[in-house]
MARVO-300820 format. One record per residue: x, y, z of N, C-alpha, C, O in turn. Coordinates in nm, 2 decimals, decimal comma, always signed. Layout:
n_xx	n_yy	n_zz	ca_xx	ca_yy	ca_zz	c_xx	c_yy	c_zz	o_xx	o_yy	o_zz
X	Y	Z	X	Y	Z	X	Y	Z	X	Y	Z
...
This chain:
n_xx	n_yy	n_zz	ca_xx	ca_yy	ca_zz	c_xx	c_yy	c_zz	o_xx	o_yy	o_zz
+12,16	+19,12	-0,28	+12,19	+19,26	-0,30	+12,12	+19,31	-0,43	+12,13	+19,24	-0,53
+12,04	+19,42	-0,42	+11,97	+19,47	-0,54	+12,06	+19,53	-0,64	+12,16	+19,58	-0,61
+12,02	+19,51	-0,76	+12,10	+19,56	-0,87	+12,08	+19,71	-0,89	+11,96	+19,75	-0,91
+12,18	+19,80	-0,88	+12,17	+19,94	-0,89	+12,12	+19,99	-1,03	+12,07	+20,10	-1,04
+12,14	+19,91	-1,13	+12,11	+19,95	-1,26	+11,96	+19,91	-1,30	+11,92	+19,94	-1,41
+11,90	+19,84	-1,21	+11,77	+19,78	-1,25	+11,67	+19,90	-1,26	+11,66	+19,99	-1,18
+11,60	+19,89	-1,37	+11,49	+19,99	-1,39	+11,54	+20,12	-1,46	+11,46	+20,20	-1,51
+11,67	+20,13	-1,48	+11,72	+20,25	-1,55	+11,73	+20,22	-1,70	+11,74	+20,10	-1,74
+11,72	+20,32	-1,78	+11,72	+20,30	-1,92	+11,85	+20,32	-1,99	+11,86	+20,33	-2,11
+11,95	+20,32	-1,91	+12,09	+20,33	-1,96	+12,14	+20,47	-1,97	+12,19	+20,52	-1,87
+12,12	+20,54	-2,08	+12,18	+20,67	-2,10	+12,09	+20,78	-2,05	+11,97	+20,78	-2,08
+12,14	+20,86	-1,96	+12,06	+20,97	-1,90	+12,13	+21,10	-1,93	+12,25	+21,12	-1,90
+12,05	+21,20	-1,98	+12,11	+21,33	-2,01	+11,99	+21,43	-2,02	+11,88	+21,40	-2,06
+12,02	+21,56	-1,98	+11,92	+21,66	-2,00	+11,95	+21,74	-2,13	+11,89	+21,84	-2,15
+12,04	+21,68	-2,21	+12,08	+21,75	-2,33	+11,96	+21,77	-2,43	+11,95	+21,87	-2,50
+11,87	+21,67	-2,43	+11,76	+21,68	-2,53	+11,63	+21,74	-2,47	+11,53	+21,75	-2,54
+11,63	+21,77	-2,34	+11,51	+21,83	-2,28	+11,50	+21,98	-2,32	+11,60	+22,05	-2,33
+11,38	+22,03	-2,36	+11,37	+22,17	-2,40	+11,39	+22,26	-2,28	+11,34	+22,23	-2,17
+11,46	+22,37	-2,31	+11,48	+22,47	-2,20	+11,38	+22,59	-2,22	+11,37	+22,63	-2,34
+11,32	+22,63	-2,11	+11,22	+22,74	-2,12	+11,29	+22,87	-2,06	+11,33	+22,87	-1,95
+11,29	+22,97	-2,14	+11,35	+23,10	-2,09	+11,24	+23,20	-2,07	+11,26	+23,31	-2,04
+11,11	+23,15	-2,08	+11,00	+23,24	-2,06	+10,92	+23,18	-1,94	+10,93	+23,07	-1,91
+10,83	+23,27	-1,88	+10,76	+23,22	-1,76	+10,66	+23,11	-1,80	+10,61	+23,11	-1,91
+10,62	+23,03	-1,70	+10,53	+22,92	-1,73	+10,39	+22,98	-1,75	+10,36	+23,09	-1,71
+10,30	+22,89	-1,80	+10,16	+22,94	-1,81	+10,10	+22,97	-1,68	+10,02	+23,07	-1,67
+10,13	+22,89	-1,58	+10,08	+22,92	-1,44	+10,12	+23,06	-1,39	+10,05	+23,13	-1,33
+10,25	+23,09	-1,41	+10,31	+23,21	-1,37	+10,24	+23,33	-1,44	+10,20	+23,43	-1,38
+10,22	+23,32	-1,57	+10,15	+23,42	-1,65	+10,01	+23,44	-1,60	+9,96	+23,55	-1,59
+9,94	+23,33	-1,57	+9,80	+23,34	-1,52	+9,80	+23,41	-1,38	+9,71	+23,49	-1,36
+9,90	+23,38	-1,30	+9,90	+23,45	-1,17	+9,92	+23,60	-1,18	+9,86	+23,68	-1,12
+10,01	+23,63	-1,28	+10,04	+23,78	-1,30	+9,91	+23,85	-1,36	+9,88	+23,96	-1,32
+9,84	+23,78	-1,45	+9,72	+23,83	-1,51	+9,61	+23,85	-1,40	+9,54	+23,96	-1,40
+9,60	+23,75	-1,31	+9,50	+23,76	-1,20	+9,53	+23,88	-1,11	+9,44	+23,95	-1,07
+9,66	+23,90	-1,08	+9,70	+24,00	-0,99	+9,67	+24,14	-1,05	+9,62	+24,23	-0,98
+9,69	+24,15	-1,18	+9,66	+24,28	-1,25	+9,51	+24,30	-1,26	+9,47	+24,42	-1,24
+9,43	+24,20	-1,28	+9,29	+24,21	-1,28	+9,24	+24,26	-1,14	+9,15	+24,34	-1,13
+9,30	+24,20	-1,04	+9,26	+24,24	-0,90	+9,30	+24,38	-0,87	+9,22	+24,45	-0,80
+9,41	+24,43	-0,92	+9,46	+24,57	-0,90	+9,36	+24,66	-0,97	+9,32	+24,76	-0,92
+9,32	+24,62	-1,09	+9,22	+24,70	-1,17	+9,08	+24,71	-1,09	+9,02	+24,81	-1,09
+9,04	+24,59	-1,03	+8,92	+24,59	-0,95	+8,93	+24,68	-0,83	+8,83	+24,75	-0,80
+9,04	+24,69	-0,77	+9,06	+24,78	-0,65	+9,04	+24,92	-0,70	+8,98	+25,00	-0,63
+9,10	+24,96	-0,82	+9,09	+25,09	-0,87	+8,94	+25,13	-0,90	+8,90	+25,24	-0,87
+8,87	+25,03	-0,96	+8,73	+25,05	-0,99	+8,65	+25,08	-0,87	+8,55	+25,16	-0,87
+8,68	+25,02	-0,75	+8,61	+25,04	-0,63	+8,64	+25,17	-0,56	+8,57	+25,20	-0,46
+8,74	+25,24	-0,60	+8,78	+25,37	-0,54	+8,69	+25,48	-0,59	+8,63	+25,47	-0,70
+8,68	+25,59	-0,51	+8,61	+25,71	-0,56	+8,67	+25,77	-0,69	+8,79	+25,76	-0,71
+8,59	+25,83	-0,77	+8,64	+25,88	-0,90	+8,75	+25,98	-0,89	+8,85	+25,97	-0,96
+8,74	+26,07	-0,79	+8,85	+26,17	-0,78	+8,98	+26,11	-0,74	+9,09	+26,16	-0,78
+8,98	+26,00	-0,66	+9,10	+25,93	-0,63	+9,16	+25,87	-0,75	+9,29	+25,88	-0,78
+9,08	+25,80	-0,83	+9,13	+25,73	-0,95	+9,19	+25,84	-1,05	+9,29	+25,81	-1,12
+9,13	+25,95	-1,06	+9,19	+26,06	-1,15	+9,33	+26,10	-1,11	+9,40	+26,15	-1,19
+9,36	+26,09	-0,98	+9,49	+26,13	-0,93	+9,60	+26,02	-0,94	+9,72	+26,05	-0,92
+9,56	+25,90	-0,98	+9,66	+25,79	-0,99	+9,74	+25,81	-1,11	+9,68	+25,83	-1,22
+9,87	+25,80	-1,10	+9,96	+25,81	-1,22	+9,95	+25,69	-1,31	+10,00	+25,58	-1,28
+9,88	+25,70	-1,42	+9,86	+25,59	-1,52	+9,82	+25,64	-1,65	+9,78	+25,76	-1,67
+9,84	+25,56	-1,76	+9,81	+25,61	-1,89	+9,66	+25,64	-1,90	+9,57	+25,58	-1,83
+9,63	+25,74	-1,99	+9,49	+25,79	-2,01	+9,39	+25,68	-2,05	+9,28	+25,68	-2,00
+9,43	+25,59	-2,14	+9,34	+25,49	-2,18	+9,30	+25,39	-2,07	+9,18	+25,35	-2,06
+9,39	+25,36	-1,98	+9,36	+25,27	-1,86	+9,26	+25,34	-1,77	+9,17	+25,29	-1,72
+9,29	+25,47	-1,74	+9,21	+25,55	-1,65	+9,07	+25,56	-1,71	+8,97	+25,55	-1,64
+9,05	+25,59	-1,84	+8,92	+25,60	-1,90	+8,84	+25,47	-1,89	+8,72	+25,47	-1,86
+8,91	+25,35	-1,91	+8,84	+25,22	-1,89	+8,79	+25,20	-1,75	+8,68	+25,15	-1,73
+8,87	+25,24	-1,65	+8,83	+25,23	-1,51	+8,71	+25,32	-1,48	+8,62	+25,28	-1,42
+8,72	+25,45	-1,52	+8,62	+25,54	-1,50	+8,49	+25,50	-1,56	+8,38	+25,52	-1,51
+8,50	+25,44	-1,69	+8,38	+25,40	-1,76	+8,32	+25,28	-1,68	+8,19	+25,26	-1,67
+8,40	+25,19	-1,63	+8,35	+25,07	-1,56	+8,28	+25,12	-1,43	+8,18	+25,05	-1,39
+8,32	+25,22	-1,37	+8,25	+25,27	-1,25	+8,11	+25,32	-1,28	+8,02	+25,31	-1,19
+8,08	+25,36	-1,40	+7,95	+25,41	-1,44	+7,85	+25,30	-1,47	+7,73	+25,32	-1,47
+7,90	+25,18	-1,51	+7,82	+25,07	-1,56	+7,75	+25,00	-1,44	+7,82	+24,96	-1,34
+7,62	+24,99	-1,44	+7,54	+24,93	-1,33	+7,50	+24,79	-1,37	+7,48	+24,70	-1,28
+7,48	+24,76	-1,50	+7,44	+24,63	-1,54	+7,54	+24,53	-1,51	+7,66	+24,55	-1,54
+7,50	+24,42	-1,45	+7,60	+24,31	-1,40	+7,68	+24,26	-1,52	+7,81	+24,26	-1,50
+7,62	+24,22	-1,62	+7,70	+24,16	-1,73	+7,79	+24,26	-1,80	+7,90	+24,23	-1,84
+7,73	+24,38	-1,82	+7,81	+24,49	-1,88	+7,93	+24,52	-1,80	+8,04	+24,55	-1,85
+7,91	+24,53	-1,67	+8,02	+24,56	-1,58	+8,13	+24,45	-1,58	+8,25	+24,48	-1,57
+8,08	+24,32	-1,58	+8,18	+24,21	-1,59	+8,26	+24,22	-1,71	+8,38	+24,20	-1,71
+8,20	+24,25	-1,83	+8,28	+24,26	-1,95	+8,37	+24,38	-1,95	+8,49	+24,37	-1,99
+8,33	+24,49	-1,89	+8,42	+24,61	-1,88	+8,53	+24,58	-1,78	+8,64	+24,63	-1,80
+8,51	+24,50	-1,68	+8,62	+24,46	-1,58	+8,72	+24,38	-1,66	+8,84	+24,39	-1,64
+8,67	+24,29	-1,75	+8,77	+24,21	-1,83	+8,85	+24,30	-1,92	+8,97	+24,28	-1,94
+8,79	+24,41	-1,97	+8,86	+24,51	-2,05	+8,96	+24,58	-1,97	+9,07	+24,61	-2,02
+8,92	+24,62	-1,85	+9,01	+24,69	-1,76	+9,13	+24,60	-1,73	+9,25	+24,64	-1,73
+9,11	+24,47	-1,71	+9,22	+24,37	-1,69	+9,31	+24,37	-1,81	+9,43	+24,36	-1,79
+9,25	+24,37	-1,93	+9,33	+24,37	-2,05	+9,42	+24,49	-2,06	+9,53	+24,49	-2,10
+9,36	+24,61	-2,03	+9,43	+24,74	-2,03	+9,54	+24,73	-1,92	+9,65	+24,79	-1,95
+9,52	+24,68	-1,81	+9,62	+24,67	-1,70	+9,74	+24,59	-1,75	+9,85	+24,61	-1,71
+9,71	+24,49	-1,83	+9,82	+24,40	-1,88	+9,92	+24,47	-1,98	+10,03	+24,43	-2,01
+9,87	+24,59	-2,03	+9,95	+24,67	-2,12	+10,06	+24,75	-2,05	+10,15	+24,80	-2,11
+10,04	+24,76	-1,91	+10,13	+24,85	-1,83	+10,26	+24,78	-1,81	+10,27	+24,66	-1,80
+10,37	+24,86	-1,80	+10,50	+24,79	-1,77	+10,51	+24,78	-1,62	+10,43	+24,84	-1,54
+10,61	+24,72	-1,57	+10,63	+24,69	-1,43	+10,64	+24,81	-1,34	+10,58	+24,82	-1,23
+10,71	+24,92	-1,39	+10,72	+25,04	-1,32	+10,59	+25,11	-1,29	+10,56	+25,16	-1,18
+10,50	+25,11	-1,40	+10,37	+25,17	-1,39	+10,28	+25,10	-1,29	+10,21	+25,16	-1,21
+10,29	+24,96	-1,29	+10,21	+24,88	-1,20	+10,26	+24,90	-1,06	+10,18	+24,92	-0,97
+10,39	+24,91	-1,04	+10,45	+24,93	-0,90	+10,40	+25,07	-0,85	+10,37	+25,08	-0,73
+10,40	+25,17	-0,94	+10,35	+25,31	-0,89	+10,21	+25,31	-0,85	+10,17	+25,37	-0,75
+10,12	+25,24	-0,93	+9,98	+25,23	-0,90	+9,96	+25,15	-0,77	+9,88	+25,19	-0,68
+10,04	+25,04	-0,75	+10,03	+24,96	-0,62	+10,07	+25,05	-0,50	+10,01	+25,04	-0,40
+10,17	+25,13	-0,52	+10,22	+25,21	-0,41	+10,12	+25,32	-0,37	+10,10	+25,34	-0,26
+10,05	+25,37	-0,47	+9,94	+25,47	-0,45	+9,83	+25,41	-0,37	+9,78	+25,47	-0,27
+9,79	+25,29	-0,41	+9,68	+25,22	-0,34	+9,72	+25,19	-0,20	+9,64	+25,20	-0,11
+9,84	+25,14	-0,18	+9,89	+25,11	-0,04	+9,89	+25,23	+0,04	+9,86	+25,23	+0,16
+9,93	+25,35	-0,01	+9,93	+25,47	+0,06	+9,78	+25,51	+0,11	+9,77	+25,56	+0,22
+9,68	+25,48	+0,02	+9,55	+25,51	+0,06	+9,51	+25,42	+0,18	+9,44	+25,47	+0,27
+9,55	+25,30	+0,18	+9,51	+25,20	+0,28	+9,57	+25,25	+0,41	+9,51	+25,24	+0,52
+9,70	+25,30	+0,41	+9,76	+25,35	+0,53	+9,69	+25,47	+0,58	+9,67	+25,48	+0,71
+9,65	+25,56	+0,49	+9,58	+25,68	+0,53	+9,44	+25,65	+0,60	+9,41	+25,70	+0,70
+9,37	+25,55	+0,54	+9,24	+25,52	+0,60	+9,26	+25,45	+0,73	+9,17	+25,47	+0,82
+9,36	+25,37	+0,75	+9,39	+25,31	+0,88	+9,41	+25,42	+0,99	+9,36	+25,41	+1,10
+9,49	+25,52	+0,96	+9,52	+25,63	+1,05	+9,39	+25,71	+1,08	+9,37	+25,75	+1,19
+9,31	+25,73	+0,98	+9,18	+25,80	+1,00	+9,09	+25,72	+1,09	+9,02	+25,78	+1,18
+9,08	+25,59	+1,07	+9,00	+25,51	+1,16	+9,05	+25,51	+1,30	+8,97	+25,52	+1,39
+9,18	+25,50	+1,32	+9,24	+25,51	+1,45	+9,21	+25,64	+1,52	+9,17	+25,64	+1,64
+9,21	+25,75	+1,45	+9,18	+25,88	+1,50	+9,04	+25,89	+1,54	+9,00	+25,95	+1,65
+8,95	+25,83	+1,46	+8,81	+25,83	+1,49	+8,78	+25,76	+1,62	+8,70	+25,80	+1,70
+8,84	+25,64	+1,63	+8,83	+25,56	+1,75	+8,87	+25,63	+1,88	+8,82	+25,62	+1,99
+8,98	+25,71	+1,86	+9,04	+25,78	+1,98	+8,93	+25,89	+2,02	+8,91	+25,91	+2,14
+8,87	+25,96	+1,92	+8,77	+26,06	+1,95	+8,65	+25,99	+2,02	+8,59	+26,05	+2,11
+8,61	+25,87	+1,98	+8,50	+25,80	+2,04	+8,53	+25,77	+2,18	+8,44	+25,78	+2,27
+8,65	+25,73	+2,21	+8,69	+25,70	+2,35	+8,69	+25,82	+2,43	+8,65	+25,82	+2,55
+8,73	+25,93	+2,37	+8,74	+26,06	+2,45	+8,59	+26,10	+2,48	+8,57	+26,15	+2,59
+8,50	+26,08	+2,39	+8,36	+26,12	+2,41	+8,30	+26,03	+2,52	+8,23	+26,08	+2,61
+8,33	+25,90	+2,52	+8,28	+25,81	+2,62	+8,34	+25,85	+2,76	+8,27	+25,83	+2,86
+8,46	+25,89	+2,76	+8,52	+25,93	+2,89	+8,46	+26,05	+2,94	+8,44	+26,07	+3,06
+8,42	+26,15	+2,85	+8,35	+26,27	+2,89	+8,22	+26,24	+2,96	+8,18	+26,30	+3,06
+8,15	+26,14	+2,90	+8,02	+26,10	+2,96	+8,03	+26,02	+3,09	+7,94	+26,03	+3,18
+8,14	+25,95	+3,10	+8,15	+25,86	+3,22	+8,22	+25,94	+3,34	+8,19	+25,91	+3,46
+8,31	+26,03	+3,31	+8,39	+26,09	+3,42	+8,39	+26,24	+3,40	+8,43	+26,30	+3,30
+8,35	+26,31	+3,51	+8,34	+26,46	+3,51	+8,48	+26,52	+3,51	+8,50	+26,64	+3,46
+8,58	+26,45	+3,55	+8,72	+26,50	+3,55	+8,77	+26,52	+3,40	+8,86	+26,60	+3,37
+8,71	+26,44	+3,31	+8,75	+26,44	+3,17	+8,72	+26,58	+3,11	+8,79	+26,63	+3,03
+8,60	+26,64	+3,16	+8,56	+26,77	+3,11	+8,66	+26,88	+3,16	+8,70	+26,97	+3,09
+8,71	+26,86	+3,29	+8,81	+26,96	+3,34	+8,94	+26,95	+3,26	+8,99	+27,05	+3,23
+8,98	+26,83	+3,22	+9,10	+26,81	+3,14	+9,08	+26,87	+3,00	+9,17	+26,94	+2,95
+8,96	+26,85	+2,94	+8,94	+26,91	+2,81	+8,94	+27,06	+2,81	+8,99	+27,13	+2,72
+8,88	+27,12	+2,92	+8,88	+27,26	+2,94	+9,02	+27,32	+2,95	+9,05	+27,43	+2,90
+9,10	+27,24	+3,02	+9,24	+27,29	+3,03	+9,32	+27,29	+2,90	+9,40	+27,38	+2,87
+9,28	+27,19	+2,81	+9,35	+27,18	+2,68	+9,29	+27,29	+2,59	+9,36	+27,35	+2,50
+9,16	+27,32	+2,60	+9,09	+27,41	+2,51	+9,01	+27,51	+2,59	+8,89	+27,50	+2,61
+9,08	+27,62	+2,64	+9,01	+27,72	+2,72	+8,91	+27,80	+2,65	+8,82	+27,86	+2,71
+8,91	+27,80	+2,51	+8,81	+27,88	+2,44	+8,68	+27,81	+2,43	+8,58	+27,87	+2,38
+8,66	+27,69	+2,48	+8,53	+27,62	+2,48	+8,43	+27,68	+2,56	+8,46	+27,74	+2,67
+8,30	+27,67	+2,52	+8,19	+27,72	+2,60	+8,15	+27,61	+2,70	+8,09	+27,51	+2,66
+8,19	+27,62	+2,82	+8,17	+27,52	+2,93	+8,02	+27,49	+2,94	+7,99	+27,37	+2,95
+7,94	+27,59	+2,95	+7,80	+27,57	+2,97	+7,74	+27,48	+2,86	+7,66	+27,39	+2,89
+7,77	+27,52	+2,74	+7,71	+27,44	+2,62	+7,76	+27,30	+2,63	+7,68	+27,21	+2,60
+7,89	+27,28	+2,66	+7,94	+27,14	+2,66	+7,87	+27,06	+2,77	+7,84	+26,94	+2,76
+7,86	+27,12	+2,89	+7,79	+27,05	+3,00	+7,65	+27,01	+2,97	+7,60	+26,90	+3,00
+7,58	+27,10	+2,90	+7,44	+27,07	+2,85	+7,44	+26,96	+2,76	+7,35	+26,87	+2,77
+7,54	+26,95	+2,66	+7,54	+26,84	+2,57	+7,57	+26,71	+2,64	+7,51	+26,61	+2,61
+7,66	+26,71	+2,74	+7,69	+26,59	+2,81	+7,57	+26,54	+2,89	+7,54	+26,42	+2,89
+7,50	+26,64	+2,95	+7,38	+26,60	+3,03	+7,27	+26,54	+2,94	+7,21	+26,44	+2,97
+7,25	+26,61	+2,82	+7,15	+26,56	+2,73	+7,19	+26,42	+2,67	+7,11	+26,33	+2,66
+7,32	+26,40	+2,65	+7,37	+26,27	+2,60	+7,35	+26,16	+2,70	+7,31	+26,05	+2,67
+7,37	+26,19	+2,83	+7,35	+26,09	+2,94	+7,20	+26,06	+2,95	+7,16	+25,94	+2,96
+7,12	+26,16	+2,93	+6,97	+26,14	+2,94	+6,92	+26,05	+2,82	+6,84	+25,97	+2,84
+6,98	+26,08	+2,70	+6,94	+26,00	+2,58	+6,98	+25,85	+2,61	+6,90	+25,77	+2,57
+7,10	+25,83	+2,66	+7,14	+25,69	+2,69	+7,05	+25,62	+2,79	+7,01	+25,51	+2,77
+7,01	+25,69	+2,89	+6,93	+25,64	+3,00	+6,79	+25,61	+2,95	+6,73	+25,51	+2,99
+6,73	+25,69	+2,86	+6,60	+25,67	+2,81	+6,59	+25,60	+2,67	+6,49	+25,59	+2,61
+6,71	+25,55	+2,62	+6,72	+25,49	+2,49	+6,66	+25,57	+2,38	+6,59	+25,52	+2,29
+6,69	+25,70	+2,38	+6,65	+25,79	+2,28	+6,75	+25,80	+2,17	+6,86	+25,75	+2,18
+6,72	+25,87	+2,06	+6,82	+25,88	+1,95	+6,93	+25,96	+2,00	+6,92	+26,06	+2,07
+7,06	+25,92	+1,96	+7,18	+25,99	+2,02	+7,22	+26,12	+1,95	+7,33	+26,13	+1,90
+7,13	+26,22	+1,96	+7,16	+26,35	+1,90	+7,27	+26,42	+1,97	+7,37	+26,46	+1,90
+7,26	+26,44	+2,10	+7,37	+26,51	+2,17	+7,50	+26,43	+2,17	+7,61	+26,49	+2,17
+7,48	+26,30	+2,17	+7,60	+26,21	+2,17	+7,68	+26,23	+2,04	+7,80	+26,24	+2,05
+7,61	+26,25	+1,93	+7,68	+26,28	+1,80	+7,73	+26,42	+1,80	+7,84	+26,45	+1,74
+7,66	+26,52	+1,86	+7,71	+26,66	+1,87	+7,84	+26,67	+1,94	+7,93	+26,74	+1,90
+7,85	+26,59	+2,05	+7,98	+26,59	+2,12	+8,09	+26,54	+2,04	+8,20	+26,60	+2,04
+8,06	+26,43	+1,96	+8,17	+26,38	+1,87	+8,21	+26,48	+1,77	+8,33	+26,50	+1,74
+8,11	+26,55	+1,71	+8,14	+26,66	+1,61	+8,23	+26,77	+1,67	+8,32	+26,82	+1,61
+8,19	+26,81	+1,79	+8,27	+26,91	+1,86	+8,41	+26,87	+1,88	+8,51	+26,95	+1,86
+8,43	+26,74	+1,93	+8,57	+26,69	+1,95	+8,64	+26,68	+1,82	+8,77	+26,71	+1,81
+8,57	+26,65	+1,71	+8,64	+26,64	+1,58	+8,68	+26,78	+1,53	+8,79	+26,79	+1,48
+8,60	+26,88	+1,56	+8,64	+27,02	+1,52	+8,76	+27,06	+1,60	+8,85	+27,13	+1,55
+8,76	+27,03	+1,73	+8,88	+27,07	+1,82	+9,00	+27,00	+1,77	+9,11	+27,06	+1,76
+8,99	+26,87	+1,72	+9,11	+26,80	+1,67	+9,16	+26,86	+1,54	+9,28	+26,88	+1,53
+9,07	+26,90	+1,45	+9,11	+26,96	+1,33	+9,17	+27,10	+1,35	+9,27	+27,13	+1,28
+9,12	+27,17	+1,45	+9,18	+27,30	+1,48	+9,32	+27,29	+1,53	+9,41	+27,36	+1,49
+9,33	+27,19	+1,62	+9,47	+27,16	+1,68	+9,56	+27,12	+1,57	+9,68	+27,16	+1,58
+9,52	+27,04	+1,48	+9,60	+26,99	+1,37	+9,65	+27,10	+1,28	+9,76	+27,11	+1,25
+9,55	+27,19	+1,25	+9,59	+27,31	+1,16	+9,68	+27,40	+1,23	+9,77	+27,46	+1,17
+9,66	+27,42	+1,36	+9,75	+27,50	+1,45	+9,89	+27,45	+1,45	+9,99	+27,52	+1,44
+9,90	+27,31	+1,46	+10,03	+27,25	+1,46	+10,10	+27,27	+1,33	+10,22	+27,30	+1,32
+10,03	+27,26	+1,22	+10,08	+27,28	+1,08	+10,13	+27,43	+1,07	+10,24	+27,45	+1,01
+10,06	+27,52	+1,12	+10,10	+27,66	+1,11	+10,23	+27,68	+1,19	+10,32	+27,75	+1,14
+10,24	+27,62	+1,31	+10,36	+27,63	+1,39	+10,48	+27,57	+1,32	+10,59	+27,62	+1,33
+10,46	+27,45	+1,26	+10,56	+27,39	+1,18	+10,61	+27,47	+1,07	+10,73	+27,48	+1,05
+10,52	+27,54	+1,00	+10,56	+27,62	+0,89	+10,64	+27,74	+0,94	+10,74	+27,78	+0,87
+10,60	+27,80	+1,05	+10,68	+27,91	+1,11	+10,82	+27,87	+1,15	+10,92	+27,94	+1,13
+10,83	+27,75	+1,21	+10,96	+27,69	+1,25	+11,05	+27,67	+1,13	+11,17	+27,70	+1,13
+10,99	+27,62	+1,02	+11,06	+27,59	+0,89	+11,12	+27,72	+0,84	+11,23	+27,73	+0,79
+11,03	+27,83	+0,84	+11,07	+27,96	+0,79	+11,19	+28,02	+0,88	+11,28	+28,07	+0,82
+11,18	+28,00	+1,01	+11,29	+28,04	+1,10	+11,42	+27,97	+1,07	+11,53	+28,02	+1,07
+11,41	+27,84	+1,04	+11,52	+27,75	+1,01	+11,59	+27,80	+0,88	+11,71	+27,79	+0,86
+11,51	+27,84	+0,78	+11,56	+27,88	+0,65	+11,64	+28,01	+0,66	+11,73	+28,04	+0,58
+11,60	+28,10	+0,76	+11,66	+28,23	+0,77	+11,81	+28,22	+0,82	+11,87	+28,33	+0,83
């Protein structure tokens, strides 16, 4: 039978082990890297978007300045500075910035989905004549003759492998119809809200 005490040094206690009440070096490094990444995301956004993000002025200035630098090494150093400025933010400010960036991502996903829907509608118009009848029922104000000509030209372009001029024009027309419908819906919602308030 093996001896249970073999290999033990006798007295065991955690009494003399140092206790850490602060985050480990690894945890701090992970947090710093996350803030650096957040700063990089902001630098990659358009200037007008960055200006609307709720953050301290010095952090915004560092980000806007970084966007202007084209030299690789200069930009790298400025990105380090942006990271340093990001580390001065408190948790609430960082959470607010992250929430803003996440909202942009959601908006761009919905914009992409809407664009794909328009492309499918255009392809359906080119493939099926009934699609034109449906579109005319939805939008009686459309010029039927003009739209038929555009569809005919787009089909001809595809058959002859020409530049897709009419194909793009149809997309732009569908886009205009969608934005008109959207603004019409907003006007109707506003009228409904006013009626509810009364």
